[in-house]
C-alpha positions as CSV (number, residue, x, y, z in Angstrom):
1,M,0.2,0.0,-0.1
2,L,1.5,3.3,-1.3
3,F,1.2,6.6,0.9
4,F,1.4,10.1,-0.3
5,K,4.9,11.6,-0.4
6,N,3.4,15.1,-0.2
7,A,3.3,16.1,3.5
8,A,0.3,18.9,2.8
9,V,-1.7,15.5,0.9
10,R,-0.7,13.3,3.6
11,Y,-2.4,15.6,6.4
12,V,-5.8,15.9,4.4
13,V,-6.5,12.3,4.1
14,L,-5.6,11.9,7.2
15,A,-8.5,14.4,8.1
16,V,-11.0,12.9,5.2
17,L,-10.4,9.7,7.5
18,S,-10.7,11.2,11.0
19,V,-14.2,12.4,9.9
20,T,-15.4,9.4,8.1
21,P,-16.6,7.8,11.7
22,L,-19.2,11.0,11.9
23,L,-20.7,10.3,8.8
24,A,-20.9,6.7,9.4
25,G,-24.0,6.5,12.1
26,N,-26.3,8.1,9.5
27,V,-28.2,5.0,8.5
28,H,-29.2,4.5,11.8
29,G,-31.1,7.9,11.7
30,H,-33.9,6.8,10.8
31,E,-34.7,4.9,14.2
32,A,-35.0,7.9,16.1
33,T,-38.7,8.4,13.8
34,T,-41.3,9.5,16.6
35,V,-44.4,8.4,13.4
36,Q,-46.0,5.3,15.5
37,F,-46.9,1.9,13.5
38,P,-48.8,-1.4,14.7
39,P,-46.3,-3.3,16.0
40,E,-46.1,-5.7,13.1
41,V,-45.4,-3.2,10.8
42,E,-42.6,-1.6,13.5
43,G,-40.9,-5.1,13.6
44,V,-40.4,-5.0,9.8
45,K,-39.4,-1.7,9.5
46,K,-36.4,-2.4,12.5
47,G,-34.9,-5.1,10.2
48,E,-37.5,-7.9,12.5
49,F,-39.2,-10.7,10.7
50,P,-41.8,-12.9,13.1
51,S,-40.1,-17.0,12.6
52,G,-43.9,-18.7,12.6
53,A,-45.2,-19.6,16.3
54,S,-41.7,-20.0,17.5
55,G,-41.8,-17.0,19.6
56,F,-38.4,-15.4,18.0
57,A,-38.0,-13.1,15.7
58,V,-34.8,-12.1,12.6
59,Q,-33.1,-8.9,12.6
60,L,-31.0,-7.9,9.8
61,F,-28.2,-6.2,10.1
62,P,-28.7,-5.0,13.9
63,S,-26.8,-1.9,15.1
64,T,-25.9,-2.8,18.3
65,P,-23.6,-6.0,19.5
66,L,-24.4,-8.4,21.7
67,Y,-20.6,-9.3,23.1
68,A,-19.1,-5.8,23.2
69,P,-15.5,-5.3,21.7
70,Y,-13.1,-4.6,24.6
71,I,-12.0,-1.0,25.3
72,A,-8.5,-1.1,26.8
73,D,-7.3,-3.5,23.9
74,P,-4.8,-1.7,21.6
75,H,-5.1,-4.2,18.5
76,R,-9.1,-4.2,18.6
77,V,-10.7,-3.1,15.0
78,G,-12.6,0.3,15.1
79,F,-12.2,4.2,14.3
80,G,-9.7,5.8,16.7
81,L,-7.4,8.8,16.4
82,Q,-4.2,8.8,19.0
83,V,-1.3,10.4,19.5
84,L,1.1,8.2,21.3
85,N,4.2,9.5,23.4
86,Y,6.9,6.5,23.6
87,T,8.4,6.5,27.0
88,S,10.5,3.3,25.5
89,T,10.7,2.3,22.2
90,E,12.5,-0.5,20.2
91,I,11.5,-0.1,16.2
92,P,14.6,0.6,14.7
93,H,15.1,4.7,13.4
94,S,11.4,5.1,15.0
95,G,10.2,8.4,16.8
96,N,9.0,8.9,20.2
97,T,6.2,10.4,19.0
98,R,3.2,9.1,16.5
99,F,-0.3,9.7,15.2
100,D,-1.8,6.5,15.5
101,L,-5.2,5.8,12.9
102,R,-7.8,3.3,13.0
103,T,-10.8,2.6,10.5
104,G,-13.4,-0.3,10.7
105,G,-15.3,-1.9,13.0
106,Q,-18.1,-4.8,13.7
107,F,-21.1,-4.6,11.3
108,G,-24.0,-7.1,12.3
109,L,-25.8,-8.7,9.6
110,L,-28.2,-11.2,11.1
111,R,-29.9,-11.3,14.6
112,I,-32.0,-13.9,15.8
113,H,-33.8,-13.2,19.2
114,P,-36.5,-14.1,21.6
115,R,-39.1,-11.3,20.7
116,G,-39.1,-8.6,22.7
117,A,-35.8,-9.2,24.1
118,E,-33.2,-7.6,21.2
119,E,-30.5,-7.9,23.9
120,L,-30.3,-11.5,23.9
121,G,-30.3,-14.2,20.9
122,W,-27.9,-15.1,18.2
123,Q,-25.9,-13.0,16.2
124,I,-23.7,-13.1,13.2
125,S,-21.2,-10.2,12.1
126,L,-18.2,-8.9,10.1
127,E,-15.4,-7.6,11.4
128,G,-13.4,-5.5,9.4
129,G,-10.7,-2.5,9.7
130,F,-7.8,-1.1,9.5
131,N,-5.0,-0.2,12.1
132,S,-2.0,2.4,11.3
133,Q,1.4,4.0,12.7
134,F,2.3,7.5,11.4
135,D,6.0,8.6,12.5
136,I,5.1,12.6,13.8
137,D,9.1,13.2,14.0
138,N,9.8,12.1,11.0
139,Q,7.4,13.7,8.4
140,L,4.8,11.7,9.6
141,D,6.5,8.7,7.8
142,N,4.3,5.7,8.1
143,I,5.9,3.2,9.8
144,G,3.7,0.3,9.5
145,W,0.4,-1.3,8.5
146,D,-2.5,-3.8,9.6
147,G,-5.5,-5.4,7.7
148,R,-7.7,-7.2,9.7
149,Y,-11.0,-9.0,9.0
150,G,-12.9,-11.7,10.3
151,L,-16.8,-13.4,10.6
152,V,-18.2,-13.6,14.1
153,V,-20.4,-15.4,15.8
154,T,-22.0,-13.5,19.3
155,T,-24.3,-14.9,21.5
156,A,-26.2,-13.6,24.9
157,Q,-28.4,-16.5,26.8
158,T,-28.6,-13.8,29.6
159,P,-27.9,-10.1,30.4
160,N,-25.0,-11.1,31.9
161,L,-23.2,-13.5,29.9
162,S,-22.4,-13.7,26.5
163,L,-19.8,-15.5,24.1
164,K,-17.7,-14.8,20.9
165,F,-16.6,-17.5,18.4
166,G,-14.9,-16.2,15.6
167,Y,-12.6,-16.8,12.6
168,L,-9.8,-13.7,12.6
169,H,-6.9,-12.6,10.1
170,D,-4.1,-10.3,10.2
171,S,-2.1,-9.1,7.5
172,S,0.5,-6.9,8.9
173,H,3.3,-4.5,6.3
174,V,5.9,-2.4,7.2
175,G,4.9,1.5,5.5
176,D,6.4,2.3,2.3
177,E,8.5,5.7,4.1
178,Y,9.4,3.4,6.6
179,A,10.9,0.7,4.3
180,E,12.8,3.0,2.2
181,R,14.6,5.3,4.8
182,N,16.0,2.4,6.8
183,G,15.7,-0.5,4.4
184,R,13.1,-3.0,6.8
185,L,11.9,-5.7,4.4
186,R,8.9,-7.1,5.3
187,I,9.3,-10.5,7.5
188,G,5.5,-11.6,6.2
189,Y,3.1,-11.5,9.6
190,T,-0.1,-13.1,8.6
191,R,-2.1,-14.9,10.8
192,E,-5.5,-16.8,11.1
193,E,-7.3,-17.8,14.0
194,L,-10.4,-19.6,15.8
195,A,-10.8,-17.2,19.0
196,A,-13.4,-17.8,21.2
197,G,-14.1,-15.5,24.1
198,A,-16.2,-14.8,27.3
199,S,-17.6,-12.0,28.8
200,W,-19.5,-11.9,32.1
201,L,-21.5,-7.8,33.1
202,A,-21.7,-7.9,36.8
203,D,-24.1,-5.3,38.8
204,G,-22.4,-1.6,39.2
205,G,-21.0,-1.0,35.6
206,W,-18.0,-4.6,35.9
207,R,-17.5,-6.3,33.4
208,T,-14.7,-9.3,32.9
209,Y,-13.7,-10.8,30.0
210,A,-11.1,-13.7,28.6
211,E,-10.4,-15.0,25.5
212,Y,-8.2,-17.7,23.6
213,G,-7.2,-17.5,20.0
214,H,-5.1,-20.1,18.4
215,G,-3.6,-19.9,15.2
216,I,-4.1,-22.2,12.4
217,V,-2.4,-20.0,9.4
218,L,1.4,-18.5,10.4
219,R,2.7,-17.3,7.4
220,N,6.3,-16.9,8.9
221,G,6.4,-20.3,10.3
222,N,9.7,-19.6,11.6
223,L,9.4,-17.4,13.7
224,Q,5.0,-16.7,14.7
225,K,3.8,-19.8,16.9
226,P,-0.5,-20.4,17.5
227,G,-1.2,-19.1,21.0
228,R,-3.2,-16.0,21.6
229,A,-4.8,-15.5,25.5
230,Q,-6.2,-12.3,26.7
231,F,-7.7,-11.0,29.9
232,G,-9.2,-7.9,30.9
233,F,-12.1,-6.0,33.5
234,E,-13.6,-2.7,32.7
235,W,-15.5,-0.7,34.8
236,Q,-18.4,1.8,33.8
237,Q,-21.1,4.4,35.5
238,P,-24.3,2.2,35.6
239,K,-26.3,3.3,32.2
240,P,-30.0,5.3,33.3
241,A,-32.3,3.2,32.3
242,Q,-34.2,5.4,30.1
243,D,-31.9,7.3,28.4
244,R,-28.6,6.5,26.5
245,Y,-25.4,6.2,28.2
246,R,-22.7,8.7,29.1
247,G,-20.3,9.2,32.3
248,W,-16.8,8.1,33.5
249,Y,-15.1,4.4,32.5
250,G,-11.8,2.7,33.2
251,A,-10.6,-0.7,31.9
252,A,-7.7,-2.5,32.2
253,D,-6.6,-5.5,29.4
254,L,-4.1,-8.1,29.6
255,S,-2.4,-10.2,26.4
256,A,0.1,-12.5,25.7
257,M,1.6,-14.6,23.0
258,E,3.5,-17.4,22.6
259,E,4.9,-16.5,19.9
260,R,7.0,-13.9,22.5
261,D,7.2,-16.6,25.3
262,W,3.7,-15.1,26.7
263,K,5.2,-12.1,27.8
264,I,2.1,-10.0,29.1
265,D,0.9,-7.2,27.6
266,V,-0.4,-4.5,29.9
267,S,-2.6,-1.9,28.6
268,I,-4.8,0.4,30.9
269,Q,-7.7,3.4,29.7
270,S,-9.2,5.9,31.7
271,G,-11.8,8.7,30.0
272,Y,-15.6,10.0,29.1
273,R,-18.0,7.8,27.0
274,I,-21.2,9.5,24.9
275,D,-23.8,7.3,23.2
276,T,-25.2,8.8,20.3
277,V,-27.5,7.0,17.9
278,G,-25.7,3.8,16.0
279,K,-22.5,5.0,17.7
280,T,-20.2,5.3,21.1
281,W,-17.3,7.9,21.6
282,R,-14.8,7.5,24.1
283,L,-12.4,10.3,25.2
284,G,-9.9,9.5,26.9
285,V,-5.9,8.6,28.1
286,D,-4.2,5.1,28.4
287,W,-0.2,3.3,29.3
288,Y,0.5,0.4,27.5
289,T,3.3,-1.6,27.5
290,G,3.8,-4.3,25.4
291,R,4.0,-5.6,21.6
292,P,3.7,-2.9,19.3
293,P,0.1,-2.8,17.6
294,I,1.7,-3.5,14.0
295,G,2.2,-7.1,13.9
296,E,5.8,-6.6,11.9
297,F,6.8,-5.0,15.0
298,F,5.8,-8.1,17.3
299,Q,9.4,-9.0,18.6
300,H,9.5,-5.7,20.1
301,T,8.3,-4.2,23.4
302,E,7.6,-0.2,23.6
303,T,5.9,1.5,26.2
304,Y,4.0,5.1,25.5
305,V,1.1,7.3,26.9
306,G,-1.5,8.2,24.5
307,F,-4.5,10.6,24.3
308,G,-7.1,10.2,22.2
309,I,-10.5,10.0,20.6
310,W,-12.4,6.2,19.5
311,I,-15.7,5.9,17.8
312,D,-17.5,2.2,17.6
313,I,-20.0,1.5,15.2
């Protein structure tokens, strides 16, 4: 993938990518209409179709997940803009101040749920995104980027417990400008894995989760190994019963990979969250020490403090 050499053009491109999430949720705007319809018609307008006398409904393109993404996971797929100040860096010839850009998200395709209980049931979703880093200290040279996608099946049988099963792909690349300046060749980091996770939402806004992924396609078999484990916990102010959520939050994520000899990566994030129609906005700060978000540099360990905005659609 090529990036623009002209710095002014590059700034424009980054600005366009930055505002993309502002437009992405407009498709959900019609859900706020005040026009009333009979229950059977209202269900069809929301994409729900009764499935006979079984007591279940089928909803097309659901706008909310049954299994929420991990707030503090620095490798998650989603929209985000961050300025990172590195206190420890191991990527050769890279600066201490970087710009982190990510686009994408999880897009619901179909949900089967009990009638009158949209927050329960089974859902099939597609996940896709682009994560990249730009070196502010070196004319915004692109250090590298990862392309991620996957098919995810989630289920929530109770309001507290939800499960996730997925087939996930990660293909990592070295940035063109970084490679040209330093002669760094790509090691061919590509990983496809089967993943399973469990999430428990407790009273008082507390959530814990655990996930394990096993790589079944490893492009560089000399360096990569299959195992990946993840655990975390989150706290958010309880959601109001009759209003969209807004309030403070805190989260911590711990992860480890077999190819790094199970060295633990730690991420801590805190900030303020606001829910709007079809989107969740978070503004906060985080601290991270562990493998870089770009898979090509997984053998290194870096530490940063970042400030950013994240948007889940």
